C-alpha positions as CSV (number, residue, x, y, z in Angstrom):
1,M,136.7,140.2,-92.2
2,S,137.7,143.0,-94.1
3,S,137.5,146.5,-92.2
4,T,135.1,149.5,-93.4
5,T,136.8,152.6,-94.1
6,A,135.4,156.0,-93.5
7,V,134.8,158.1,-96.8
8,A,135.0,161.9,-96.0
9,G,131.8,162.6,-98.0
10,T,129.6,159.7,-96.4
11,P,126.1,161.1,-96.8
12,T,124.2,161.9,-93.4
13,G,122.4,158.9,-92.3
14,E,124.1,156.4,-94.5
15,V,124.5,153.1,-92.6
16,I,128.5,152.3,-92.4
17,G,130.1,149.3,-90.8
18,V,132.2,150.0,-87.7
19,R,135.9,148.9,-87.8
20,P,136.8,146.7,-85.0
21,S,139.1,148.6,-82.2
22,A,139.8,149.0,-78.7
23,F,136.5,150.1,-78.0
24,D,134.6,147.9,-80.4
25,V,134.5,144.2,-79.8
26,R,131.5,143.7,-82.0
27,R,130.9,144.5,-85.7
28,I,127.8,146.6,-85.9
29,D,126.3,149.0,-88.3
30,V,125.8,152.5,-87.3
31,D,123.4,155.0,-88.5
32,V,125.7,158.3,-88.5
33,Q,122.7,160.7,-88.6
34,R,121.4,158.8,-85.6
35,V,124.7,159.4,-83.8
36,E,124.8,163.1,-84.4
37,T,121.0,163.5,-83.3
38,L,121.9,161.8,-79.9
39,I,125.0,163.9,-79.3
40,D,122.3,166.9,-80.2
41,E,119.8,165.6,-77.9
42,W,122.4,164.9,-74.8
43,L,124.1,168.4,-75.3
44,C,121.0,170.8,-75.9
45,E,118.9,170.2,-72.6
46,S,117.8,173.8,-72.7
47,P,115.9,175.7,-75.2
48,D,118.2,178.4,-77.0
49,D,116.2,181.2,-75.4
50,D,117.3,180.4,-72.2
51,V,120.9,181.0,-73.1
52,D,123.0,184.1,-74.5
53,R,124.3,184.3,-77.8
54,R,127.8,183.7,-76.7
55,T,126.9,180.7,-74.8
56,R,124.8,179.3,-78.0
57,K,128.0,179.8,-80.2
58,R,129.8,177.8,-77.8
59,Q,127.4,175.1,-77.3
60,H,127.2,174.6,-81.2
61,T,131.1,174.7,-81.7
62,K,131.3,172.0,-78.9
63,S,128.4,170.0,-80.7
64,V,130.5,170.2,-84.0
65,I,133.7,168.9,-82.4
66,L,131.9,166.1,-80.7
67,R,129.8,165.0,-83.9
68,S,133.1,165.2,-85.7
69,A,135.1,163.3,-83.1
70,W,132.4,160.4,-82.8
71,R,131.9,159.9,-86.1
72,L,135.7,159.5,-86.8
73,F,135.7,157.0,-83.6
74,L,132.9,154.8,-84.9
75,T,133.9,154.8,-88.7
76,V,137.8,155.1,-88.4
77,G,138.9,153.9,-84.9
78,Y,139.4,155.7,-81.6
79,D,143.1,154.7,-81.8
80,D,143.4,155.8,-85.4
81,T,141.8,159.1,-85.0
82,T,144.1,162.0,-84.2
83,I,143.2,165.5,-82.8
84,A,144.4,166.8,-86.1
85,D,141.9,164.7,-88.0
86,I,139.1,165.9,-85.6
87,A,140.0,169.5,-86.2
88,E,139.9,169.3,-89.9
89,A,136.7,167.2,-90.0
90,A,135.1,169.9,-87.7
91,D,136.8,172.6,-89.9
92,I,138.4,174.2,-87.0
93,G,142.1,174.7,-85.6
94,K,143.6,172.5,-83.3
95,G,143.9,175.3,-81.0
96,T,140.0,175.5,-80.9
97,F,139.9,171.8,-80.0
98,F,142.0,172.5,-77.2
99,A,139.9,175.2,-76.0
100,Y,137.3,172.7,-75.2
101,F,139.1,169.5,-74.6
102,A,142.7,168.8,-73.0
103,K,143.1,165.7,-74.8
104,K,141.4,163.3,-77.2
105,S,139.7,160.9,-74.6
106,D,137.9,164.0,-73.1
107,A,135.7,164.1,-76.3
108,V,134.8,160.5,-75.7
109,L,134.0,161.2,-71.9
110,A,132.3,164.6,-72.4
111,L,128.8,163.0,-73.4
112,C,129.1,160.6,-70.3
113,H,129.7,163.6,-67.9
114,H,127.3,165.7,-69.3
115,R,124.6,163.0,-69.0
116,R,125.8,162.8,-65.2
117,D,125.2,166.3,-64.6
118,V,122.0,166.1,-66.0
119,A,120.9,163.4,-63.9
120,I,122.3,165.2,-60.8
121,S,120.4,168.6,-62.0
122,R,117.2,166.7,-62.5
123,Y,117.3,165.2,-58.9
124,R,118.0,168.3,-57.5
125,D,115.1,170.2,-59.3
126,G,112.3,167.3,-59.1
127,A,113.2,165.8,-55.9
128,P,109.7,165.8,-54.1
129,P,109.7,167.0,-50.5
130,G,109.7,164.2,-47.9
131,R,111.5,161.8,-49.9
132,S,113.6,159.5,-47.8
133,A,117.2,159.0,-48.1
134,R,116.9,155.8,-49.6
135,Q,114.2,156.9,-52.2
136,A,116.6,159.9,-53.1
137,I,119.8,157.6,-53.9
138,V,117.7,155.1,-55.7
139,G,115.8,157.9,-57.7
140,L,119.2,159.5,-58.6
141,I,120.7,156.3,-60.0
142,E,117.6,155.3,-61.7
143,E,117.8,158.8,-63.5
144,L,121.2,158.1,-64.5
145,A,120.5,154.8,-65.7
146,L,117.5,155.9,-67.8
147,L,119.7,158.7,-69.4
148,N,122.7,156.0,-70.3
149,G,120.5,153.0,-71.0
150,Q,119.1,153.8,-74.5
151,T,118.6,150.5,-76.6
152,S,119.5,151.9,-80.1
153,P,122.7,150.2,-81.4
154,E,124.4,153.5,-81.8
155,A,123.6,154.5,-78.1
156,R,124.9,151.1,-76.7
157,V,128.3,151.5,-78.8
158,M,128.7,155.2,-77.6
159,A,128.0,153.9,-73.9
160,E,130.6,151.2,-74.2
161,M,133.1,153.6,-75.7
162,S,132.6,156.0,-72.8
163,L,132.8,153.2,-70.2
164,R,135.8,151.8,-71.4
165,Q,137.7,154.9,-71.8
166,F,136.7,155.8,-68.2
167,L,138.0,152.6,-67.1
168,A,141.4,153.1,-69.0
169,D,141.9,156.9,-68.3
170,T,144.5,156.7,-65.4
171,E,144.0,160.6,-64.9
172,I,140.4,160.2,-63.8
173,M,141.6,157.7,-61.2
174,R,143.8,160.3,-59.6
175,D,141.1,162.9,-59.6
176,E,139.1,163.9,-56.6
177,T,135.9,162.1,-55.6
178,P,133.9,162.2,-58.6
179,P,130.8,164.4,-58.7
180,M,128.2,161.7,-58.7
181,E,129.8,160.2,-55.6
182,V,129.9,163.7,-53.6
183,V,126.3,164.2,-54.1
184,L,125.6,160.4,-53.1
185,G,127.7,160.8,-50.1
186,E,125.6,163.9,-49.2
187,L,122.4,161.7,-49.4
188,V,123.7,159.0,-47.3
189,R,125.0,161.5,-44.6
190,A,121.3,162.8,-44.7
191,G,120.0,159.3,-44.0
192,I,122.6,158.8,-41.3
193,D,121.5,162.2,-39.6
194,S,118.0,161.4,-39.8
195,G,118.5,158.0,-38.1
196,E,117.4,156.1,-41.5
197,F,121.0,154.6,-41.8
198,D,123.2,153.0,-39.3
199,S,125.2,155.8,-37.7
200,A,128.3,153.7,-37.5
201,V,128.5,153.4,-41.5
202,N,130.8,155.5,-43.4
203,A,129.0,157.5,-45.8
204,E,131.9,157.9,-48.5
205,A,132.3,154.1,-48.5
206,V,128.4,153.6,-49.1
207,A,128.6,156.3,-51.8
208,R,131.3,154.5,-53.6
209,L,129.4,151.2,-53.4
210,V,126.5,152.5,-54.9
211,H,128.5,154.4,-57.6
212,A,130.3,151.0,-58.3
213,A,127.1,149.1,-58.5
214,Y,125.7,151.4,-61.2
215,Y,128.8,150.7,-63.2
216,S,128.7,147.0,-62.6
217,A,125.1,146.9,-63.9
218,K,126.1,148.9,-66.8
219,A,128.8,146.8,-67.8
220,A,126.5,143.5,-67.4
221,W,124.0,145.5,-69.7
222,L,126.6,146.1,-72.2
223,R,127.9,142.5,-72.1
224,T,124.4,141.2,-72.9
225,G,124.5,142.7,-76.6
226,P,121.6,143.9,-78.5
227,L,120.0,140.7,-79.7
228,T,120.2,138.7,-76.4
229,V,117.3,138.5,-73.8
230,P,116.1,141.9,-72.9
231,F,118.2,143.5,-69.9
232,D,116.4,146.0,-68.1
233,L,119.3,148.4,-66.9
234,V,117.1,150.5,-64.5
235,E,115.6,147.7,-62.9
236,R,119.1,145.9,-62.3
237,V,120.5,149.1,-60.8
238,R,117.5,149.4,-58.6
239,L,117.8,146.0,-57.2
240,D,121.4,146.1,-56.8
241,V,121.4,149.7,-55.1
242,D,118.5,148.5,-52.8
243,L,120.6,145.7,-51.6
244,I,123.4,147.8,-50.4
245,L,121.1,150.2,-48.7
246,R,119.2,147.5,-47.1
247,G,122.5,146.5,-45.6
248,V,123.0,150.0,-43.8
249,A,119.4,150.6,-42.7
250,T,118.4,150.9,-39.4
251,T,115.0,149.1,-39.9
252,P,114.2,146.3,-42.1
253,V,113.3,147.5,-45.8
254,R,110.7,146.0,-48.0
255,K,112.2,144.2,-50.7
256,T,112.2,145.6,-54.1
257,R,110.3,143.3,-56.4
258,T,112.1,140.7,-58.4
259,P,112.1,141.1,-62.1
260,A,110.2,138.2,-64.0
261,A,113.4,137.4,-66.1
262,T,117.0,137.9,-65.6
263,T,119.9,137.6,-68.0
264,A,122.9,135.9,-67.1
265,P,126.4,137.6,-68.0
266,R,128.4,135.8,-70.6
267,S,131.6,134.1,-69.3
């Protein structure tokens, strides 16, 4: 199978073949315009009127860099794309790239981190009063799954690249507790304080299990591919997280409904 090479003047919206790389185990067709639209949607959560001119300019520059980087990752391949290539495609100097990202992999992970921050923000802004700790934890993870579980081929391959890079980045593994686990830990501790969860459980350990369950469900969702039996990422996350929380609850919790159909992971 021959590889498809990127052409600098590829018209926006043209469907192009993706060259197999460390992040791409399947050959798919990607709509470049849809990729750029997804990036803009994920980065621009607030109307322009809500931010000052300087912030808007920084948002625009960051968006240009990410669009250029992802277009190269999806056409040339991540390993064959250099920071100099990204800077040239974005019409900026390498110094400007480093003003936004410390290394190339950060351009992959930026969207993942942004969607995580959006999920946390939506949870904190929209959590109804009186919600139990279990409901809050499940709701937060569901919010994250909704943001990451878009079904277009472009969204899936971008999610796969982000997940693979996250798992490959040794610096991330040495970092402090991930922000999502910090929030989950706070919710677990609130459940312990209220008597909803067993006081003997370790809040940080439960938070790690819930966070790991999300990534496990996401990996299973990606393994199904876009053409197999439908896989409901939100439902899978809900079931897995609910199972963990039932194990630490002080009183029996009503079992979450079982989905009508499940997809067995490929061997």
